[in-house]
C-alpha positions in Angstrom: 54.4 -12.2 -9.6 55.3 -8.5 -10.0 53.7 -5.9 -12.3 57.1 -5.7 -14.1 56.7 -9.3 -15.2 53.2 -8.7 -16.5 54.5 -5.8 -18.5 57.3 -7.9 -20.0 54.8 -10.7 -20.9 52.6 -8.2 -22.7 55.2 -7.1 -25.2 55.8 -3.5 -26.2 52.6 -2.4 -28.0 52.7 0.8 -26.0 49.8 2.4 -24.1 47.0 3.8 -26.3 46.5 7.4 -25.4 44.4 10.3 -26.7 45.1 14.0 -26.0 42.7 16.1 -24.0 40.1 17.7 -26.2 39.6 14.5 -28.3 35.9 13.9 -28.9 34.2 10.9 -27.3 33.3 9.7 -30.8 37.0 9.6 -31.8 37.8 7.8 -28.5 35.0 5.3 -29.0 36.2 4.6 -32.6 39.7 4.0 -31.2 38.4 1.6 -28.5 36.5 -0.3 -31.2 39.3 -0.5 -33.8 41.9 -1.5 -31.2 39.6 -3.9 -29.4 40.5 -2.4 -26.0 38.5 -1.3 -23.0 40.1 2.0 -22.1 42.3 4.8 -23.3 44.5 7.0 -21.2 44.0 10.7 -21.6 47.4 12.3 -21.8 48.9 15.5 -23.2 52.2 13.8 -24.1 51.8 10.0 -23.8 53.6 10.0 -20.4 51.6 12.1 -18.0 48.2 10.8 -17.1 45.3 13.3 -17.1 42.7 10.7 -16.8 41.3 7.4 -18.2 38.2 6.9 -20.4 36.7 3.4 -20.5 33.9 1.8 -22.4 31.9 1.9 -19.2 32.2 5.6 -18.9 30.9 6.1 -22.4 28.0 3.6 -22.0 27.0 5.2 -18.6 26.8 8.6 -20.2 25.0 7.3 -23.3 22.4 5.8 -21.0 22.0 9.0 -19.0 22.1 11.6 -21.8 21.8 9.7 -25.1 24.0 10.3 -28.2 24.6 13.9 -27.5 27.5 12.9 -25.2 29.4 11.7 -28.2 30.3 15.2 -29.2 31.7 16.0 -25.8 35.4 15.8 -25.2 37.1 13.0 -23.3 37.9 15.5 -20.6 34.1 15.7 -19.7 33.7 11.9 -19.3 37.0 10.6 -18.1 37.9 9.6 -14.6 40.5 12.1 -13.5 41.3 10.6 -10.1 43.5 7.8 -11.2 44.8 4.9 -9.1 48.1 3.7 -10.4 50.7 1.1 -9.4 54.4 0.7 -9.7 56.5 -2.0 -11.4 57.5 -3.5 -8.1 54.0 -4.2 -6.8 52.6 -7.7 -6.6 49.6 -9.1 -8.5 47.8 -9.6 -5.2 48.2 -5.9 -4.2 47.0 -4.7 -7.6 44.1 -7.1 -7.9 43.0 -6.0 -4.4 42.9 -2.3 -5.4 41.2 -3.0 -8.7 38.5 -5.1 -6.9 38.0 -2.5 -4.2 37.9 0.4 -6.6 35.8 -1.5 -9.1 37.9 -0.6 -12.1 39.6 -2.7 -14.7 42.6 -0.7 -15.9 45.6 0.7 -14.0 48.5 2.8 -15.3 51.9 1.6 -14.2 53.8 4.7 -13.0 57.4 5.6 -12.4 57.2 8.9 -10.5 54.9 11.1 -12.6 55.4 9.2 -15.8 53.3 6.3 -17.1 55.4 3.3 -18.2 52.6 0.9 -19.0 49.0 -0.1 -18.5 47.7 -3.3 -17.1 44.1 -4.6 -17.1 42.4 -6.9 -14.7 42.6 -9.6 -17.4 46.4 -9.2 -17.4 46.5 -9.5 -13.6 44.1 -12.5 -13.4 46.1 -14.3 -16.2 49.3 -13.8 -14.2 47.8 -14.9 -11.0 46.4 -18.1 -12.7 49.9 -18.8 -14.0 51.3 -18.5 -10.5 48.6 -20.8 -9.1 49.3 -23.4 -11.8 53.0 -23.3 -11.0 52.3 -23.7 -7.3 50.0 -26.6 -8.0 52.6 -28.4 -10.2 55.2 -27.9 -7.5 53.0 -29.3 -4.8 52.0 -32.3 -6.9 55.7 -32.9 -7.6 56.5 -32.8 -3.9 53.6 -35.2 -3.1 54.6 -37.6 -5.9 58.3 -37.3 -5.0 59.5 -35.8 -8.3 
């Protein structure tokens, strides 16, 4: 399955972004209210400046305590982003996510973000592929 198919199956809720300069408190409130694991830091909703995840916030809370909540997202975000394209396979993306130990990946078209996929999205897609392969093999064995 390709990333493009994952994006289509997700619908068009758009990618949740915050502008640089947003406080970590505001970002955490957004993560909580939207029940998501990460936000993209973007000046315009298309260009990716970084990504801030729940893990980033929790790590900093554990290191410094609540004082980090007044910082801006720029201070905690991961600025070196690994993205993918619409035409990459679930296997390629899952491999990079596993190797890099991250759970969210922006889908890029040139310098513009066109979507965001999570490891949950990729695993779900891969499970659907495996179920279809299983059904096809069972059909061949049973002569359907």
